[in-house]
DOROBA-559419 format. One record per residue (C-alpha): residue number from 1; residue in three letters; y, z negated, x. Coordinates in steps of 0.05 Angstrom, whole numbers, always signed. Each point is the difference from the previous one (the first is absolute). Example, Ala and Ser with C-alpha at 12.3 -4.5 7.8 and 13.67 -1.06 7.14 Angstrom:
<marmars>
k:1&r:ALA&c2:-90&c3:-156&c1:+246 $
k:2&r:SER&c2:+69&c3:+13&c1:+27 $
</marmars>
This chain:
<marmars>
k:1&r:UNK&c2:-473&c3:+358&c1:-510 $
k:2&r:UNK&c2:-1&c3:+3&c1:-79 $
k:3&r:UNK&c2:+52&c3:+22&c1:-30 $
k:4&r:UNK&c2:+10&c3:-34&c1:-72 $
k:5&r:UNK&c2:+57&c3:-6&c1:-43 $
k:6&r:UNK&c2:+34&c3:-67&c1:+0 $
k:7&r:UNK&c2:+13&c3:-25&c1:-64 $
k:8&r:UNK&c2:+24&c3:-64&c1:+27 $
k:9&r:UNK&c2:+59&c3:+20&c1:+44 $
k:10&r:UNK&c2:+53&c3:-49&c1:-19 $
k:11&r:UNK&c2:-8&c3:+0&c1:-81 $
k:12&r:UNK&c2:+61&c3:-26&c1:-34 $
k:13&r:UNK&c2:-31&c3:-50&c1:-41 $
k:14&r:UNK&c2:-42&c3:-37&c1:+62 $
k:15&r:UNK&c2:+60&c3:-5&c1:+41 $
k:16&r:UNK&c2:+38&c3:-26&c1:-64 $
k:17&r:UNK&c2:-52&c3:-48&c1:-11 $
k:18&r:UNK&c2:-4&c3:-25&c1:+70 $
k:19&r:UNK&c2:+75&c3:-6&c1:+4 $
k:20&r:UNK&c2:+4&c3:-43&c1:-58 $
k:21&r:UNK&c2:-58&c3:-48&c1:+29 $
k:22&r:UNK&c2:+26&c3:+0&c1:+66 $
k:23&r:UNK&c2:+73&c3:-17&c1:-19 $
k:24&r:UNK&c2:-19&c3:-49&c1:-34 $
k:25&r:UNK&c2:-36&c3:-30&c1:+59 $
k:26&r:UNK&c2:+64&c3:+3&c1:+37 $
k:27&r:UNK&c2:+50&c3:-12&c1:-50 $
k:28&r:UNK&c2:+4&c3:-83&c1:+13 $
k:29&r:UNK&c2:-11&c3:+8&c1:+79 $
k:30&r:UNK&c2:+63&c3:+50&c1:+0 $
k:31&r:UNK&c2:+41&c3:-44&c1:-46 $
k:32&r:UNK&c2:-24&c3:-58&c1:+50 $
k:33&r:UNK&c2:+19&c3:+33&c1:+60 $
k:34&r:UNK&c2:+68&c3:+22&c1:-25 $
k:35&r:UNK&c2:+18&c3:-75&c1:-28 $
k:36&r:UNK&c2:-16&c3:-25&c1:+68 $
k:37&r:UNK&c2:+40&c3:+49&c1:+33 $
k:38&r:UNK&c2:+56&c3:-45&c1:-25 $
k:39&r:UNK&c2:-19&c3:-66&c1:-11 $
k:40&r:UNK&c2:-61&c3:+16&c1:+61 $
k:41&r:UNK&c2:-37&c3:-50&c1:+44 $
k:42&r:UNK&c2:-64&c3:-9&c1:+41 $
k:43&r:UNK&c2:-36&c3:-24&c1:-56 $
k:44&r:UNK&c2:+30&c3:+53&c1:-51 $
k:45&r:UNK&c2:-30&c3:+54&c1:+42 $
k:46&r:UNK&c2:-63&c3:-27&c1:+5 $
k:47&r:UNK&c2:-16&c3:+1&c1:-79 $
k:48&r:UNK&c2:+32&c3:+68&c1:+0 $
k:49&r:UNK&c2:-53&c3:+21&c1:+50 $
k:50&r:UNK&c2:-55&c3:-33&c1:-36 $
k:51&r:UNK&c2:+25&c3:+41&c1:-61 $
k:52&r:UNK&c2:-4&c3:+62&c1:+37 $
k:53&r:UNK&c2:-75&c3:-15&c1:+25 $
k:54&r:UNK&c2:-22&c3:-18&c1:-71 $
k:55&r:UNK&c2:+38&c3:+60&c1:-28 $
k:56&r:UNK&c2:-23&c3:+49&c1:+47 $
k:57&r:UNK&c2:-65&c3:-38&c1:+4 $
k:58&r:UNK&c2:-10&c3:+20&c1:-84 $
k:59&r:UNK&c2:+23&c3:+69&c1:+7 $
k:60&r:UNK&c2:-55&c3:+28&c1:+53 $
k:61&r:UNK&c2:+6&c3:+71&c1:+17 $
k:62&r:UNK&c2:+51&c3:+33&c1:+53 $
k:63&r:UNK&c2:+55&c3:-49&c1:-11 $
k:64&r:UNK&c2:-50&c3:-55&c1:+31 $
k:65&r:UNK&c2:-16&c3:+43&c1:+49 $
k:66&r:UNK&c2:+82&c3:+17&c1:+25 $
k:67&r:UNK&c2:+13&c3:-73&c1:-6 $
k:68&r:UNK&c2:-59&c3:-12&c1:+46 $
k:69&r:UNK&c2:+33&c3:+53&c1:+52 $
k:70&r:UNK&c2:+69&c3:-37&c1:-10 $
k:71&r:UNK&c2:-25&c3:-65&c1:+24 $
k:72&r:UNK&c2:-27&c3:+32&c1:+56 $
k:73&r:UNK&c2:+73&c3:+16&c1:+28 $
k:74&r:UNK&c2:+23&c3:-64&c1:+35 $
k:75&r:UNK&c2:+67&c3:-26&c1:-36 $
k:76&r:UNK&c2:+12&c3:+62&c1:-55 $
k:77&r:UNK&c2:-17&c3:-49&c1:-38 $
k:78&r:UNK&c2:+24&c3:-77&c1:+11 $
k:79&r:UNK&c2:-69&c3:-44&c1:+24 $
k:80&r:UNK&c2:-16&c3:-34&c1:-62 $
k:81&r:UNK&c2:-2&c3:+65&c1:-38 $
k:82&r:UNK&c2:-39&c3:+33&c1:+64 $
k:83&r:UNK&c2:-57&c3:-57&c1:-2 $
k:84&r:UNK&c2:-5&c3:+0&c1:-78 $
k:85&r:UNK&c2:-8&c3:+81&c1:-5 $
k:86&r:UNK&c2:-43&c3:+0&c1:+62 $
k:87&r:UNK&c2:-50&c3:-46&c1:-42 $
k:88&r:UNK&c2:-11&c3:+54&c1:-43 $
k:89&r:UNK&c2:-71&c3:+20&c1:-9 $
k:90&r:UNK&c2:-8&c3:+79&c1:+18 $
k:91&r:UNK&c2:-75&c3:+4&c1:-39 $
k:92&r:UNK&c2:+15&c3:+10&c1:-69 $
k:93&r:UNK&c2:-60&c3:-9&c1:-52 $
k:94&r:UNK&c2:-49&c3:+58&c1:-3 $
k:95&r:UNK&c2:-5&c3:+43&c1:-60 $
k:96&r:UNK&c2:-62&c3:+3&c1:-32 $
k:97&r:UNK&c2:-61&c3:+46&c1:-5 $
k:98&r:UNK&c2:+29&c3:+35&c1:-52 $
k:99&r:UNK&c2:+57&c3:+22&c1:+25 $
k:100&r:UNK&c2:-32&c3:+19&c1:+63 $
k:101&r:UNK&c2:-40&c3:+52&c1:-37 $
k:102&r:UNK&c2:+53&c3:+26&c1:-35 $
k:103&r:UNK&c2:+43&c3:+11&c1:+54 $
k:104&r:UNK&c2:-60&c3:+29&c1:+42 $
k:105&r:UNK&c2:-14&c3:+37&c1:-59 $
k:106&r:UNK&c2:+76&c3:+37&c1:-5 $
k:107&r:UNK&c2:-2&c3:+12&c1:+72 $
k:108&r:UNK&c2:-62&c3:+24&c1:+11 $
k:109&r:UNK&c2:-34&c3:+27&c1:-64 $
k:110&r:UNK&c2:-52&c3:-17&c1:-42 $
k:111&r:UNK&c2:-54&c3:+3&c1:+51 $
k:112&r:UNK&c2:+40&c3:-51&c1:+49 $
k:113&r:UNK&c2:-62&c3:-40&c1:-2 $
k:114&r:UNK&c2:-49&c3:+58&c1:+31 $
k:115&r:UNK&c2:+49&c3:+2&c1:+60 $
k:116&r:UNK&c2:-26&c3:-69&c1:+31 $
k:117&r:UNK&c2:-73&c3:-26&c1:+8 $
k:118&r:UNK&c2:+39&c3:-75&c1:-7 $
k:119&r:UNK&c2:+62&c3:-22&c1:-20 $
k:120&r:UNK&c2:+25&c3:-73&c1:-3 $
k:121&r:UNK&c2:+17&c3:-29&c1:-70 $
k:122&r:UNK&c2:+43&c3:-59&c1:+28 $
k:123&r:UNK&c2:+66&c3:+18&c1:+46 $
k:124&r:UNK&c2:-18&c3:-11&c1:+71 $
k:125&r:UNK&c2:+86&c3:-7&c1:+8 $
k:126&r:UNK&c2:+53&c3:-13&c1:-53 $
k:127&r:UNK&c2:+75&c3:+7&c1:+15 $
k:128&r:UNK&c2:+69&c3:+15&c1:-35 $
k:129&r:UNK&c2:-12&c3:+74&c1:-9 $
k:130&r:UNK&c2:-72&c3:+15&c1:-5 $
k:131&r:UNK&c2:-70&c3:-19&c1:+19 $
k:132&r:UNK&c2:-61&c3:+24&c1:+44 $
k:133&r:UNK&c2:-72&c3:+3&c1:-13 $
k:134&r:UNK&c2:-62&c3:+16&c1:+54 $
k:135&r:UNK&c2:-43&c3:+56&c1:-23 $
k:136&r:UNK&c2:-51&c3:+41&c1:+33 $
k:137&r:UNK&c2:-6&c3:+76&c1:+6 $
k:138&r:UNK&c2:-60&c3:+49&c1:+0 $
k:139&r:UNK&c2:+12&c3:+7&c1:+61 $
k:140&r:UNK&c2:-13&c3:-75&c1:+26 $
k:141&r:UNK&c2:+68&c3:-15&c1:+12 $
k:142&r:UNK&c2:+38&c3:-54&c1:-28 $
k:143&r:UNK&c2:+69&c3:-1&c1:-18 $
k:144&r:UNK&c2:+62&c3:-32&c1:-34 $
k:145&r:UNK&c2:+28&c3:+27&c1:-66 $
k:146&r:UNK&c2:+67&c3:-18&c1:-8 $
k:147&r:UNK&c2:+30&c3:+1&c1:-74 $
k:148&r:UNK&c2:+62&c3:-8&c1:-18 $
k:149&r:UNK&c2:+12&c3:-44&c1:-62 $
k:150&r:UNK&c2:+29&c3:+31&c1:-69 $
k:151&r:UNK&c2:+72&c3:+17&c1:+0 $
k:152&r:UNK&c2:+21&c3:-21&c1:+62 $
k:153&r:UNK&c2:+53&c3:+53&c1:+3 $
k:154&r:UNK&c2:+33&c3:-21&c1:-57 $
k:155&r:UNK&c2:-4&c3:-74&c1:+30 $
k:156&r:UNK&c2:+36&c3:+18&c1:+62 $
k:157&r:UNK&c2:+55&c3:+41&c1:-36 $
k:158&r:UNK&c2:+11&c3:-66&c1:-43 $
k:159&r:UNK&c2:-6&c3:-55&c1:+58 $
k:160&r:UNK&c2:+42&c3:+40&c1:+43 $
k:161&r:UNK&c2:+49&c3:+3&c1:-49 $
k:162&r:UNK&c2:-2&c3:-74&c1:+1 $
k:163&r:UNK&c2:+2&c3:-14&c1:+71 $
k:164&r:UNK&c2:+67&c3:+45&c1:+5 $
k:165&r:UNK&c2:+27&c3:-43&c1:-40 $
k:166&r:UNK&c2:-30&c3:-68&c1:+29 $
k:167&r:UNK&c2:+24&c3:+25&c1:+64 $
k:168&r:UNK&c2:+73&c3:+26&c1:-17 $
k:169&r:UNK&c2:+11&c3:-74&c1:-21 $
k:170&r:UNK&c2:-20&c3:-31&c1:+71 $
k:171&r:UNK&c2:+49&c3:+55&c1:+26 $
k:172&r:UNK&c2:+55&c3:-19&c1:-41 $
k:173&r:UNK&c2:-13&c3:-78&c1:+16 $
k:174&r:UNK&c2:-11&c3:+2&c1:+66 $
k:175&r:UNK&c2:+26&c3:+60&c1:+41 $
k:176&r:UNK&c2:-44&c3:-1&c1:+69 $
k:177&r:UNK&c2:-35&c3:+58&c1:-26 $
k:178&r:UNK&c2:+15&c3:+61&c1:-34 $
k:179&r:UNK&c2:-72&c3:+14&c1:-33 $
k:180&r:UNK&c2:+20&c3:+66&c1:-34 $
k:181&r:UNK&c2:-35&c3:+46&c1:+59 $
k:182&r:UNK&c2:-60&c3:-51&c1:+8 $
k:183&r:UNK&c2:-15&c3:+7&c1:-72 $
k:184&r:UNK&c2:+6&c3:+70&c1:-4 $
k:185&r:UNK&c2:-51&c3:+1&c1:+61 $
k:186&r:UNK&c2:-49&c3:-56&c1:-32 $
k:187&r:UNK&c2:+7&c3:+45&c1:-71 $
k:188&r:UNK&c2:-35&c3:+59&c1:+39 $
k:189&r:UNK&c2:-50&c3:-29&c1:+44 $
k:190&r:UNK&c2:-26&c3:-38&c1:-72 $
k:191&r:UNK&c2:+0&c3:+61&c1:-39 $
k:192&r:UNK&c2:-44&c3:+41&c1:+64 $
k:193&r:UNK&c2:-50&c3:-60&c1:-12 $
k:194&r:UNK&c2:-19&c3:+29&c1:-66 $
k:195&r:UNK&c2:-7&c3:+71&c1:+32 $
k:196&r:UNK&c2:-80&c3:-6&c1:+21 $
k:197&r:UNK&c2:-5&c3:+74&c1:+15 $
k:198&r:UNK&c2:+62&c3:-15&c1:+55 $
k:199&r:UNK&c2:-39&c3:-65&c1:+25 $
k:200&r:UNK&c2:-59&c3:+43&c1:+11 $
k:201&r:UNK&c2:+39&c3:+42&c1:+42 $
k:202&r:UNK&c2:+36&c3:-55&c1:+37 $
k:203&r:UNK&c2:-76&c3:-29&c1:+17 $
k:204&r:UNK&c2:-12&c3:+70&c1:+33 $
k:205&r:UNK&c2:+70&c3:-4&c1:+41 $
k:206&r:UNK&c2:-27&c3:-62&c1:+30 $
k:207&r:UNK&c2:-71&c3:+20&c1:+12 $
k:208&r:UNK&c2:+36&c3:+62&c1:+33 $
k:209&r:UNK&c2:+52&c3:-40&c1:+47 $
k:210&r:UNK&c2:-49&c3:-56&c1:+19 $
k:211&r:UNK&c2:-57&c3:+50&c1:+16 $
k:212&r:UNK&c2:+4&c3:-25&c1:+81 $
k:213&r:UNK&c2:-7&c3:-64&c1:-23 $
k:214&r:UNK&c2:-72&c3:-20&c1:-17 $
k:215&r:UNK&c2:+12&c3:-69&c1:-13 $
k:216&r:UNK&c2:+41&c3:+11&c1:-64 $
k:217&r:UNK&c2:-28&c3:+28&c1:-54 $
k:218&r:UNK&c2:+15&c3:+29&c1:-69 $
k:219&r:UNK&c2:-33&c3:+22&c1:-56 $
k:220&r:UNK&c2:-17&c3:+59&c1:-26 $
k:221&r:UNK&c2:+27&c3:+27&c1:-65 $
k:222&r:UNK&c2:-54&c3:+38&c1:-45 $
k:223&r:UNK&c2:+47&c3:+56&c1:-29 $
k:224&r:UNK&c2:-43&c3:+16&c1:-59 $
k:225&r:UNK&c2:-10&c3:-62&c1:-22 $
k:226&r:UNK&c2:+78&c3:-18&c1:+6 $
k:227&r:UNK&c2:+55&c3:+8&c1:-48 $
k:228&r:UNK&c2:+77&c3:-19&c1:-10 $
k:229&r:UNK&c2:-29&c3:-76&c1:-30 $
k:230&r:UNK&c2:-69&c3:+9&c1:+28 $
k:231&r:UNK&c2:-6&c3:-5&c1:+86 $
k:232&r:UNK&c2:-74&c3:-8&c1:+19 $
k:233&r:UNK&c2:-13&c3:-7&c1:+77 $
k:234&r:UNK&c2:-52&c3:-28&c1:+50 $
k:235&r:UNK&c2:-4&c3:-70&c1:-3 $
k:236&r:UNK&c2:+2&c3:-38&c1:+64 $
k:237&r:UNK&c2:-27&c3:-66&c1:+12 $
k:238&r:UNK&c2:+31&c3:-49&c1:+35 $
k:239&r:UNK&c2:+35&c3:-70&c1:+2 $
k:240&r:UNK&c2:+70&c3:-20&c1:-13 $
k:241&r:UNK&c2:+49&c3:-29&c1:+51 $
k:242&r:UNK&c2:+3&c3:-59&c1:-24 $
k:243&r:UNK&c2:-74&c3:-5&c1:+17 $
k:244&r:UNK&c2:+12&c3:+7&c1:+69 $
k:245&r:UNK&c2:+67&c3:-53&c1:+10 $
k:246&r:UNK&c2:-53&c3:-53&c1:+35 $
k:247&r:UNK&c2:-34&c3:+60&c1:+43 $
k:248&r:UNK&c2:-5&c3:-16&c1:+72 $
k:249&r:UNK&c2:+78&c3:+19&c1:+34 $
k:250&r:UNK&c2:-38&c3:+63&c1:+33 $
k:251&r:UNK&c2:-26&c3:+30&c1:-70 $
k:252&r:UNK&c2:+76&c3:-9&c1:-40 $
k:253&r:UNK&c2:+34&c3:+29&c1:+67 $
k:254&r:UNK&c2:-44&c3:+59&c1:-13 $
k:255&r:UNK&c2:+20&c3:-1&c1:-77 $
k:256&r:UNK&c2:+77&c3:-4&c1:+21 $
k:257&r:UNK&c2:-12&c3:+65&c1:+52 $
k:258&r:UNK&c2:-36&c3:+36&c1:-62 $
k:259&r:UNK&c2:+58&c3:-20&c1:-56 $
k:260&r:UNK&c2:+51&c3:+25&c1:+54 $
k:261&r:UNK&c2:-40&c3:+70&c1:+9 $
k:262&r:UNK&c2:-8&c3:+12&c1:-77 $
k:263&r:UNK&c2:+72&c3:-16&c1:-8 $
k:264&r:UNK&c2:+46&c3:+17&c1:+63 $
k:265&r:UNK&c2:-36&c3:+61&c1:+18 $
k:266&r:UNK&c2:+13&c3:+45&c1:-58 $
k:267&r:UNK&c2:+66&c3:-26&c1:-2 $
k:268&r:UNK&c2:+14&c3:+28&c1:+68 $
k:269&r:UNK&c2:-36&c3:+56&c1:+4 $
k:270&r:UNK&c2:+2&c3:+25&c1:-76 $
k:271&r:UNK&c2:+57&c3:-38&c1:-30 $
k:272&r:UNK&c2:-43&c3:-22&c1:-54 $
k:273&r:UNK&c2:-10&c3:-87&c1:-14 $
k:274&r:UNK&c2:-42&c3:-32&c1:-44 $
k:275&r:UNK&c2:+51&c3:-38&c1:-38 $
k:276&r:UNK&c2:-43&c3:-57&c1:-32 $
k:277&r:UNK&c2:-26&c3:-39&c1:+58 $
k:278&r:UNK&c2:-35&c3:-45&c1:-50 $
k:279&r:UNK&c2:-64&c3:-35&c1:+28 $
k:280&r:UNK&c2:-37&c3:+32&c1:-49 $
k:281&r:UNK&c2:+9&c3:+60&c1:+12 $
k:282&r:UNK&c2:-40&c3:-7&c1:+66 $
k:283&r:UNK&c2:-72&c3:-19&c1:+12 $
k:284&r:UNK&c2:-44&c3:-8&c1:+57 $
k:285&r:UNK&c2:-64&c3:+8&c1:+26 $
k:286&r:UNK&c2:-47&c3:-65&c1:+13 $
k:287&r:UNK&c2:+27&c3:+5&c1:+68 $
k:288&r:UNK&c2:+67&c3:+26&c1:-12 $
k:289&r:UNK&c2:-16&c3:+64&c1:+46 $
k:290&r:UNK&c2:+25&c3:+39&c1:-49 $
k:291&r:UNK&c2:+62&c3:-5&c1:-53 $
k:292&r:UNK&c2:-17&c3:+34&c1:-66 $
k:293&r:UNK&c2:+74&c3:+12&c1:-26 $
k:294&r:UNK&c2:-12&c3:+10&c1:-78 $
k:295&r:UNK&c2:+59&c3:+7&c1:-48 $
k:296&r:UNK&c2:+51&c3:+61&c1:+9 $
k:297&r:UNK&c2:+45&c3:-2&c1:-58 $
k:298&r:UNK&c2:+62&c3:-24&c1:+36 $
k:299&r:UNK&c2:+2&c3:+46&c1:+63 $
k:300&r:UNK&c2:+79&c3:+21&c1:+23 $
k:301&r:UNK&c2:+6&c3:+67&c1:+34 $
k:302&r:UNK&c2:+69&c3:-16&c1:+44 $
k:303&r:UNK&c2:+45&c3:+65&c1:+27 $
k:304&r:UNK&c2:-21&c3:+10&c1:+84 $
k:305&r:UNK&c2:+71&c3:-28&c1:+15 $
k:306&r:UNK&c2:-7&c3:-67&c1:-43 $
k:307&r:UNK&c2:-57&c3:-12&c1:+62 $
k:308&r:UNK&c2:+49&c3:+18&c1:+42 $
k:309&r:UNK&c2:+50&c3:-46&c1:-14 $
k:310&r:UNK&c2:-65&c3:-50&c1:+0 $
k:311&r:UNK&c2:-17&c3:+8&c1:+73 $
k:312&r:UNK&c2:+87&c3:+12&c1:+11 $
k:313&r:UNK&c2:+11&c3:-72&c1:-25 $
k:314&r:UNK&c2:-56&c3:-29&c1:+40 $
k:315&r:UNK&c2:+32&c3:+27&c1:+63 $
k:316&r:UNK&c2:+66&c3:-17&c1:-16 $
k:317&r:UNK&c2:-16&c3:-70&c1:-16 $
k:318&r:UNK&c2:-33&c3:+6&c1:+75 $
k:319&r:UNK&c2:+58&c3:+25&c1:+32 $
k:320&r:UNK&c2:+46&c3:-51&c1:-43 $
k:321&r:UNK&c2:+37&c3:+71&c1:-14 $
k:322&r:UNK&c2:+52&c3:-21&c1:-70 $
k:323&r:UNK&c2:+14&c3:+64&c1:-8 $
k:324&r:UNK&c2:-73&c3:+27&c1:+1 $
k:325&r:UNK&c2:-25&c3:-48&c1:-52 $
k:326&r:UNK&c2:+67&c3:+32&c1:-46 $
k:327&r:UNK&c2:-36&c3:+69&c1:+4 $
k:328&r:UNK&c2:-71&c3:-25&c1:-12 $
k:329&r:UNK&c2:+18&c3:-40&c1:-60 $
k:330&r:UNK&c2:+45&c3:+71&c1:-20 $
k:331&r:UNK&c2:-61&c3:+41&c1:+11 $
k:332&r:UNK&c2:-35&c3:-52&c1:-52 $
k:333&r:UNK&c2:+52&c3:+19&c1:-58 $
k:334&r:UNK&c2:+45&c3:-72&c1:+4 $
k:335&r:UNK&c2:+76&c3:+19&c1:-13 $
k:336&r:UNK&c2:+62&c3:-39&c1:+18 $
k:337&r:UNK&c2:-26&c3:-22&c1:+66 $
k:338&r:UNK&c2:+55&c3:-48&c1:+13 $
k:339&r:UNK&c2:-14&c3:-38&c1:+67 $
k:340&r:UNK&c2:-7&c3:-56&c1:-38 $
k:341&r:UNK&c2:-58&c3:+31&c1:-36 $
k:342&r:UNK&c2:-29&c3:+19&c1:+59 $
k:343&r:UNK&c2:+4&c3:-64&c1:+36 $
k:344&r:UNK&c2:-35&c3:-26&c1:-70 $
k:345&r:UNK&c2:-55&c3:+51&c1:+2 $
k:346&r:UNK&c2:-15&c3:-11&c1:+66 $
k:347&r:UNK&c2:-18&c3:-75&c1:-13 $
k:348&r:UNK&c2:-56&c3:+34&c1:-48 $
k:349&r:UNK&c2:-20&c3:+59&c1:+53 $
k:350&r:UNK&c2:-8&c3:-52&c1:+58 $
k:351&r:UNK&c2:-54&c3:-41&c1:-44 $
k:352&r:UNK&c2:-34&c3:+61&c1:-16 $
k:353&r:UNK&c2:+0&c3:+32&c1:+66 $
k:354&r:UNK&c2:-12&c3:-71&c1:+42 $
k:355&r:UNK&c2:-70&c3:+16&c1:+3 $
k:356&r:UNK&c2:+2&c3:+68&c1:+24 $
k:357&r:UNK&c2:+50&c3:-16&c1:+56 $
k:358&r:UNK&c2:-35&c3:-60&c1:+27 $
k:359&r:UNK&c2:-52&c3:+25&c1:+51 $
k:360&r:UNK&c2:-48&c3:-57&c1:-2 $
k:361&r:UNK&c2:-51&c3:-20&c1:-41 $
k:362&r:UNK&c2:+15&c3:-51&c1:-62 $
k:363&r:UNK&c2:+3&c3:-9&c1:-71 $
k:364&r:UNK&c2:+49&c3:+49&c1:-44 $
k:365&r:UNK&c2:+38&c3:-59&c1:-11 $
k:366&r:UNK&c2:-16&c3:-63&c1:+36 $
k:367&r:UNK&c2:+5&c3:-66&c1:-34 $
k:368&r:UNK&c2:+13&c3:+34&c1:-62 $
k:369&r:UNK&c2:-44&c3:-12&c1:-65 $
k:370&r:UNK&c2:-29&c3:+56&c1:-39 $
k:371&r:UNK&c2:+46&c3:-20&c1:-68 $
k:372&r:UNK&c2:+60&c3:+1&c1:+47 $
k:373&r:UNK&c2:-1&c3:+63&c1:+33 $
k:374&r:UNK&c2:+70&c3:+27&c1:+14 $
k:375&r:UNK&c2:+35&c3:-50&c1:-58 $
k:376&r:UNK&c2:+42&c3:-33&c1:+55 $
k:377&r:UNK&c2:+23&c3:+69&c1:+24 $
k:378&r:UNK&c2:+16&c3:+24&c1:-69 $
k:379&r:UNK&c2:+36&c3:-56&c1:-18 $
k:380&r:UNK&c2:+40&c3:+3&c1:+64 $
k:381&r:UNK&c2:+12&c3:+74&c1:-25 $
k:382&r:UNK&c2:+13&c3:-15&c1:-78 $
k:383&r:UNK&c2:+49&c3:-47&c1:+20 $
k:384&r:UNK&c2:+47&c3:+46&c1:+46 $
k:385&r:UNK&c2:-18&c3:+58&c1:-54 $
k:386&r:UNK&c2:+48&c3:-39&c1:-53 $
k:387&r:UNK&c2:+50&c3:-13&c1:+61 $
k:388&r:UNK&c2:+3&c3:+83&c1:+8 $
k:389&r:UNK&c2:-3&c3:+20&c1:-61 $
k:390&r:UNK&c2:-72&c3:+17&c1:-10 $
k:391&r:UNK&c2:-39&c3:+63&c1:+18 $
k:392&r:UNK&c2:-36&c3:+57&c1:-40 $
k:393&r:UNK&c2:-68&c3:-1&c1:+11 $
k:394&r:UNK&c2:-26&c3:+82&c1:+11 $
k:395&r:UNK&c2:-60&c3:+13&c1:-30 $
k:396&r:UNK&c2:-47&c3:+20&c1:+62 $
k:397&r:UNK&c2:+16&c3:-62&c1:+28 $
k:398&r:UNK&c2:-25&c3:-46&c1:-47 $
k:399&r:UNK&c2:-80&c3:+15&c1:+3 $
k:400&r:UNK&c2:+5&c3:+12&c1:+78 $
k:401&r:UNK&c2:+33&c3:-74&c1:-8 $
k:402&r:UNK&c2:-51&c3:-33&c1:-48 $
k:403&r:UNK&c2:-60&c3:+26&c1:+36 $
k:404&r:UNK&c2:+18&c3:-22&c1:+71 $
k:405&r:UNK&c2:+12&c3:-70&c1:-30 $
k:406&r:UNK&c2:-73&c3:+10&c1:-31 $
k:407&r:UNK&c2:-25&c3:+19&c1:+58 $
k:408&r:UNK&c2:+31&c3:-54&c1:+40 $
k:409&r:UNK&c2:-21&c3:-53&c1:-47 $
k:410&r:UNK&c2:-75&c3:+24&c1:-1 $
k:411&r:UNK&c2:+7&c3:-13&c1:+81 $
k:412&r:UNK&c2:+21&c3:-63&c1:-4 $
k:413&r:UNK&c2:-62&c3:-14&c1:-62 $
k:414&r:UNK&c2:-46&c3:+16&c1:+54 $
k:415&r:UNK&c2:+36&c3:-35&c1:+64 $
k:416&r:UNK&c2:+1&c3:+60&c1:+34 $
k:417&r:UNK&c2:+21&c3:+7&c1:+75 $
k:418&r:UNK&c2:+8&c3:+62&c1:+29 $
k:419&r:UNK&c2:+46&c3:+40&c1:+46 $
k:420&r:UNK&c2:+48&c3:+31&c1:-65 $
k:421&r:UNK&c2:+44&c3:+35&c1:+52 $
k:422&r:UNK&c2:-61&c3:+24&c1:+36 $
k:423&r:UNK&c2:-28&c3:+38&c1:-56 $
k:424&r:UNK&c2:+67&c3:+27&c1:-30 $
k:425&r:UNK&c2:+16&c3:+34&c1:+66 $
k:426&r:UNK&c2:-60&c3:+36&c1:-1 $
k:427&r:UNK&c2:+19&c3:+16&c1:-64 $
k:428&r:UNK&c2:+63&c3:+29&c1:+12 $
k:429&r:UNK&c2:-9&c3:+28&c1:+70 $
k:430&r:UNK&c2:+38&c3:+75&c1:+3 $
k:431&r:UNK&c2:+14&c3:-1&c1:-68 $
k:432&r:UNK&c2:+30&c3:+68&c1:-30 $
k:433&r:UNK&c2:+33&c3:-6&c1:-65 $
k:434&r:UNK&c2:-17&c3:+88&c1:-14 $
k:435&r:UNK&c2:-68&c3:-12&c1:+24 $
k:436&r:UNK&c2:-16&c3:-63&c1:-59 $
k:437&r:UNK&c2:+36&c3:+50&c1:-50 $
k:438&r:UNK&c2:-50&c3:+47&c1:+27 $
k:439&r:UNK&c2:-65&c3:-34&c1:-4 $
k:440&r:UNK&c2:+24&c3:-34&c1:-71 $
k:441&r:UNK&c2:+17&c3:+70&c1:-29 $
k:442&r:UNK&c2:-68&c3:+20&c1:+18 $
k:443&r:UNK&c2:-36&c3:-62&c1:-31 $
k:444&r:UNK&c2:+38&c3:+7&c1:-65 $
k:445&r:UNK&c2:-22&c3:+78&c1:-9 $
k:446&r:UNK&c2:-69&c3:-23&c1:+16 $
k:447&r:UNK&c2:-16&c3:-41&c1:-56 $
k:448&r:UNK&c2:+46&c3:+29&c1:-53 $
k:449&r:UNK&c2:+66&c3:-38&c1:+14 $
</marmars>
C-alpha cells in the first residue's frame, strides 16, 4: 500500500473544536437526563430520548454511529431511548467534488486522475466516517474508492470522550450494567474503523477464510491504490437485503443460510466475526445465489478459548448443567459468578441459543417482530441484574452479543424458516480449540495481521 505521512492524526485543534460542538449538543440532553433521574416519569424518558436523538443527529460522525450501535443492544438503553436512537440515519450528507479531489490528491498524488479511466463525481454511498465513489481502472475493472472524511481521528477521540461521560451517567443512575469494559471495546473497534490499511487486510482475511464458500464473496483490495485513508476495492454489484423481504420463501431461506455461513463459519473455524451485521454491509445478486460482504471496518478477532466457551455453553444448556454454564461464562470473562448471576445470564443464553437447540425448521424467534427481537428477555435480565447487584460486561462479549442480535433481526426481517440447529451442529462438529488457534494464526500471518 502507499505509505504516506498522516498529518490528520488526532490534531488537537480539530479535537477541541469537535468536543465543543458535540458537547454543546449533548449538554441539554444530559442535564434533562440527570433531572429526570430524580423526578422521573415515562413522559420525561420520552422527552430526553428525543433530545438525545436531536443532539446526536446534529453531531453526525462517530458518536452518531456509536448511538446507533447501542440502540441495537436490547434493553441496554430504556425502550424510549433505543427506539429514538434507532431512528438516526446512518447516511450523512456526502462531501462535494472539491473535497474528493483534495483527498485523492493527498492520498495518490497530483496525477491521481490518470490512475482511472472514469471516476464518479457523486458519492455512490455516504456514511458517518466516509463516502464511496465508483470508478473504473485501465484494465476494465470497476472499483469502489472509500474516502475517509477529514479529521476523523480527532472526531473519534472527541466523541469517545463525550460517550465515556454519557455512559458514566447511565452507570450511576441505572446500575444494572457496568459499561466500563464495554466502552473500551467500542472505543478500540471504532479506532480500528479508521485504519483502512487494516480493513484491507481483514478483507483479504475473509477471502481466505471463505475460500471454500463460493456463494459468499468479498471484494478484492487494490493495494497500489489504497492508503490509510483511502481504500480501493473491486466493485461488487448487488441488491440490499431489504429488496428480498417479499421474495419467495425459498429465496429468503437461501439468503438466511448464506448469512449463517458468512457469520458462523469464520467464527467457529477461525474465531473471527463480522461485528457489524448492519443490513447495508451485505448485498446479493438478483436471484440471491451469491452474498456479497462489503464492509470490514468492524471485525473482532477472538482468542480460540472464547469460541470454546461458545460451544461449551450450548452443550451445558442442553444438558441443563448449571456448573457448565458457569464455567462457560468464566471463559468469556464474566466475574463474581454467583448462583443468582449465573441464573440471570442463563435467561439471556437460552434466548440466544434457543434456535440452535431446537432441531426443527422454524423462524429465529416465533411470533416476534423484528424491532422487538430480544427485548422481552433483555427486560427480564435487566430487572434481575439490578436485584443481584449488576454485572460488568466483559469486552469480548460485546460484539459477539451485538452481532448475534443483529443477525437474528435480519432473519426476522427476512421471515426465514430454516433448521438452525442442524446448521450449527455441522459447524461445531469435531470442534478443536487447538486446531482453531492454528488456523487463525496461519490465516492472520498470511495477510500480515
